TIMAR-29844 format. One line per 8 residues: their letters; for each residue x, y, z of C-alpha. Coordinates in steps of 0.25 Angstrom, whole numbers, plus 5000, padded with zeros to 4 digits. Example, Ala and Ser with C-alpha at 12.3 -4.5 7.8 and 13.67 -1.06 7.14 Angstrom:
BEGIN
AS) 5049/4982/5031  5055/4996/5029
***
This chain:
BEGIN
XXXXXXXX) 5482/5500/5523  5491/5500/5513  5498/5489/5520  5486/5481/5517  5486/5485/5503  5499/5479/5502  5496/5467/5508  5485/5465/5500
XXXXXXXX) 5493/5469/5487  5504/5459/5489  5493/5446/5492  5484/5450/5480  5473/5454/5486  5473/5468/5483  5465/5465/5470  5455/5457/5476
XXXXXXXX) 5452/5466/5489  5458/5480/5486  5450/5483/5473  5435/5482/5471  5431/5474/5459  5429/5482/5446  5413/5485/5449  5409/5488/5433
XXXXXXXX) 5395/5482/5430  5395/5470/5420  5393/5476/5405  5382/5476/5396  5384/5470/5383  5377/5475/5372  5376/5462/5365  5376/5447/5371
XXXXXXXX) 5385/5445/5358  5398/5438/5363  5408/5428/5355  5421/5420/5363  5430/5427/5354  5443/5422/5345  5445/5436/5340  5442/5447/5347
XXXXXXXX) 5441/5458/5336  5432/5449/5330  5424/5448/5339  5423/5462/5343  5418/5464/5328  5406/5454/5330  5400/5464/5342  5402/5456/5353
XXXXXXXX) 5401/5459/5367  5403/5448/5374  5417/5438/5372  5420/5426/5379  5436/5421/5381  5442/5409/5384  5453/5410/5396  5462/5398/5399
XXXXXXXX) 5466/5400/5414  5477/5391/5412  5483/5401/5402  5482/5411/5413  5490/5407/5425  5504/5406/5425  5508/5398/5438  5523/5398/5436
XXXXXXXX) 5522/5414/5439  5530/5419/5427  5533/5434/5430  5529/5438/5417  5516/5437/5420  5504/5444/5428  5501/5440/5442  5491/5441/5452
XXXXXXXX) 5493/5441/5467  5482/5432/5473  5479/5427/5487  5494/5428/5490  5500/5421/5478  5504/5428/5464  5497/5420/5451  5504/5423/5436
XXXXXXXX) 5495/5423/5423  5501/5423/5409  5502/5436/5404  5500/5432/5389  5487/5424/5391  5482/5437/5400  5486/5447/5388  5480/5440/5378
XXXXXXXX) 5466/5439/5385  5468/5453/5388  5468/5457/5374  5456/5451/5371  5448/5455/5384  5451/5468/5382  5449/5470/5368  5435/5464/5370
XXXXXXXX) 5432/5470/5383  5437/5485/5378  5425/5483/5367  5416/5479/5378  5416/5465/5376  5410/5457/5389  5423/5446/5390  5420/5433/5397
XXXXXXXX) 5433/5424/5401  5428/5409/5400  5439/5404/5410  5444/5391/5407  5455/5381/5411  5463/5373/5401  5472/5362/5405  5486/5370/5404
XXXXXXXX) 5499/5362/5398  5507/5369/5410  5507/5358/5421  5507/5371/5431  5494/5378/5424  5488/5363/5425  5491/5361/5441  5486/5374/5445
XXXXXXXX) 5473/5376/5436  5469/5361/5432  5456/5355/5440  5462/5346/5450  5451/5337/5443  5453/5339/5430  5453/5327/5418  5463/5328/5409
XXXXXXXX) 5452/5319/5399  5443/5331/5398  5441/5335/5383  5445/5351/5384  5455/5351/5393  5448/5363/5402  5449/5360/5417  5441/5367/5427
XXXXXXXX) 5448/5377/5435  5455/5373/5447  5450/5379/5459  5451/5367/5467  5466/5368/5472  5471/5380/5480  5481/5383/5469  5470/5381/5458
XXXXXXXX) 5461/5390/5464  5471/5401/5466  5476/5402/5452  5460/5402/5449  5456/5413/5458  5470/5421/5455  5469/5420/5440  5454/5424/5440
XXXXXXXX) 5457/5435/5449  5469/5440/5440  5460/5440/5429  5448/5447/5434  5458/5457/5438  5462/5459/5425  5450/5459/5416  5440/5465/5428
XXXXXXXX) 5449/5479/5428  5439/5490/5426  5450/5497/5417  5448/5484/5408  5465/5486/5407  5465/5471/5402  5451/5470/5395  5438/5466/5405
XXXXXXXX) 5432/5452/5408  5418/5452/5413  5412/5438/5411  5423/5425/5417  5417/5411/5414  5422/5401/5422  5426/5389/5415  5417/5382/5403
XXXXXXXX) 5406/5374/5402  5408/5369/5416  5396/5360/5416  5404/5351/5406  5416/5351/5414  5423/5339/5408  5425/5348/5394  5426/5360/5400
XXXXXXXX) 5430/5362/5414  5436/5348/5417  5437/5343/5433  5437/5328/5429  5425/5322/5430  5416/5327/5442  5402/5329/5446  5395/5341/5445
XXXXXXXX) 5394/5346/5460  5409/5346/5460  5412/5352/5448  5402/5363/5450  5408/5365/5464  5422/5367/5458  5417/5377/5446  5410/5385/5458
XXXXXXXX) 5423/5388/5464  5430/5391/5451  5418/5401/5447  5417/5406/5461  5432/5410/5461  5432/5417/5449  5420/5424/5453  5426/5430/5465
XXXXXXXX) 5439/5432/5458  5433/5440/5447  5422/5448/5456  5435/5453/5463  5439/5461/5452  5424/5465/5445  5410/5466/5451  5402/5461/5439
XXXXXXXX) 5411/5452/5432  5404/5439/5428  5406/5424/5431  5401/5412/5425  5399/5398/5424  5400/5390/5410  5389/5381/5406  5387/5373/5393
XXXXXXXX) 5373/5370/5387  5369/5356/5394  5360/5361/5405  5352/5349/5410  5359/5337/5404  5376/5338/5404  5383/5338/5391  5382/5324/5385
XXXXXXXX) 5396/5321/5382  5400/5322/5396  5394/5313/5409  5391/5318/5423  5404/5321/5428  5409/5329/5416  5395/5338/5414  5385/5344/5421
XXXXXXXX) 5371/5349/5416  5372/5365/5417  5360/5367/5426  5364/5356/5436  5378/5362/5436  5374/5376/5438  5362/5373/5448  5373/5366/5457
XXXXXXXX) 5383/5377/5453  5373/5389/5457  5369/5382/5469  5383/5378/5475  5387/5394/5471  5376/5399/5481  5380/5389/5492  5394/5396/5491
XXXXXXXX) 5389/5410/5489  5382/5414/5477  5390/5422/5465  5385/5429/5452  5390/5417/5444  5385/5418/5430  5382/5408/5418  5390/5407/5405
XXXXXXXX) 5381/5398/5397  5385/5390/5384  5372/5386/5376  5377/5380/5364  5367/5372/5355  5363/5359/5361  5372/5351/5349  5384/5361/5347
XXXXXXXX) 5385/5357/5331  5371/5361/5330  5370/5377/5330  5354/5377/5330  5351/5378/5343  5337/5381/5343  5335/5366/5339  5342/5362/5352
XXXXXXXX) 5332/5352/5357  5340/5350/5371  5336/5365/5374  5324/5365/5380  5315/5376/5388  5317/5373/5402  5331/5374/5409  5327/5364/5419
XXXXXXXX) 5328/5352/5407  5333/5358/5397  5345/5348/5393  5353/5361/5386  5352/5375/5386  5355/5380/5374  5352/5394/5364  5338/5387/5363
XXXXXXXX) 5336/5388/5377  5345/5398/5383  5334/5405/5392  5332/5392/5399  5346/5395/5405  5342/5410/5408  5328/5403/5415  5337/5393/5425
XXXXXXXX) 5346/5404/5429  5334/5414/5432  5331/5404/5444  5333/5411/5457  5341/5403/5463  5351/5405/5453  5353/5420/5452  5362/5427/5460
XXXXXXXX) 5358/5438/5468  5344/5438/5461  5350/5439/5445  5351/5429/5435  5366/5424/5432  5370/5429/5420  5372/5421/5406  5383/5422/5395
XXXXXXXX) 5384/5413/5385  5397/5412/5385  5400/5400/5373  5392/5395/5362  5390/5394/5347  5385/5386/5335  5392/5377/5327  5394/5379/5312
XXXXXXXX) 5386/5367/5306  5393/5360/5292  5386/5363/5280  5382/5375/5273  5371/5379/5284  5382/5380/5296  5386/5394/5296  5371/5397/5297
XXXXXXXX) 5368/5387/5306  5379/5394/5315  5372/5407/5313  5359/5405/5315  5362/5398/5327  5368/5411/5333  5357/5419/5328  5348/5410/5337
XXXXXXXX) 5358/5409/5349  5358/5427/5347  5343/5428/5348  5341/5417/5360  5350/5425/5369  5349/5439/5363  5335/5439/5370  5338/5431/5383
XXXXXXXX) 5340/5439/5394  5351/5433/5405  5361/5431/5392  5372/5441/5393  5380/5435/5381  5381/5426/5370  5395/5423/5366  5397/5414/5354
XXXXXXXX) 5407/5402/5354  5416/5402/5344  5423/5415/5336  5428/5405/5327  5426/5391/5325  5436/5382/5332  5444/5370/5327  5444/5363/5341
XXXXXXXX) 5427/5364/5344  5423/5348/5341  5419/5353/5327  5410/5366/5331  5411/5378/5323  5406/5388/5331  5414/5401/5326  5409/5414/5319
XXXXXXXX) 5421/5410/5312  5427/5398/5305  5441/5394/5308  5450/5391/5297  5453/5376/5296  5467/5374/5300  5464/5382/5312  5460/5381/5324
XXXXXXXX) 5450/5394/5325  5457/5403/5315  5445/5413/5310  5441/5410/5297  5429/5416/5290  5416/5421/5299  5405/5412/5299  5390/5416/5296
XXXXXXXX) 5388/5418/5311  5399/5427/5312  5390/5441/5305  5377/5434/5314  5385/5436/5326  5391/5448/5323  5377/5456/5321  5370/5449/5332
XXXXXXXX) 5365/5460/5340  5367/5471/5330  5357/5478/5324  5360/5468/5312  5356/5455/5319  5342/5453/5312  5346/5453/5301  5358/5443/5303
XXXXXXXX) 5351/5434/5309  5339/5435/5300  5345/5421/5293  5345/5413/5304  5329/5413/5306  5327/5402/5297  5337/5394/5301  5332/5395/5317
XXXXXX) 5318/5393/5312  5312/5406/5317  5305/5418/5309  5312/5431/5317  5322/5437/5327  5318/5441/5340
***
């Protein structure tokens, strides 16, 4: 028996075979309120119980194998990972999870300036003409697939521990808005079916790695709000309608052996510069035909997922709203409209079963978001995202889901055009 254990450890299989996954149940949160966090202590003061953090795989891997970096033996090979990046994330994740916040990692693959990292991680069909320098994960080549699986294995081993020594991650979101892949998960110009098959392989590998370490951690596919139409800024080989994409993804997942993937959805208003999503004309009351799913018709996403063929072992897929926000328009009423939009959206989400979290984007206005001002804070004028002052939405957000929420939301009633709060 001892000889077998030594052999398993030598080949990096002990963590996978010899140890049972952490059996802790998925935690019940006291509120759906969440934030894509920039300032951890401020986020905690706002009373959040959900947090989303961006994670860049290209900053994690160390293909040159520096001896000072932590490593993992996986399927007969040793993989090294950047200590500084991990310890930075440890601090954020542990501070949040130790305070009862359910942490979601948004797994991304920015194109690296390091040619060796690019060789390993960049999807073979990545097109450098894409606007945001985000590649699909390379699970196509044997080396890329091995690095991807080893990385997820290492992260799950670190952030799914029962003792929470480095913090705890429960939600793992694979990529970003992949139905508009040219912009956020690029593998060149490609038809829906080969793209979705490639993405399914990537999601399945993540699920396998994470579930080896946590029996109840969740893995999510990421979609934006174009539902029966594609994003107008892309053609049929750059963007796909979310519903068509998810129909195909779900069918192929079932054919290959279904697993409990979940949905991370982004129900932005139909016009990102118009925060009043209650005016959205393209968000209609039937998931079969509605062009978009926004906060106005969010119940249609749940109705779609209620179909028997989309359930997993009889249970409806869970939904988190992992990124969406409200622009602050120019003019004296800009902050009022942004805050009222949050009140409307919060009311929609709070009463809807099947939505686990509403994670607001952003914490602070950001210079590089095409003129959008989505933050709870303004930014200092000459900065990228250095906080300057709190906007009206800040206190509305802080008081949501507290005993004072009605008084805090009252101002929004005449803006939205309703007589009372539910």
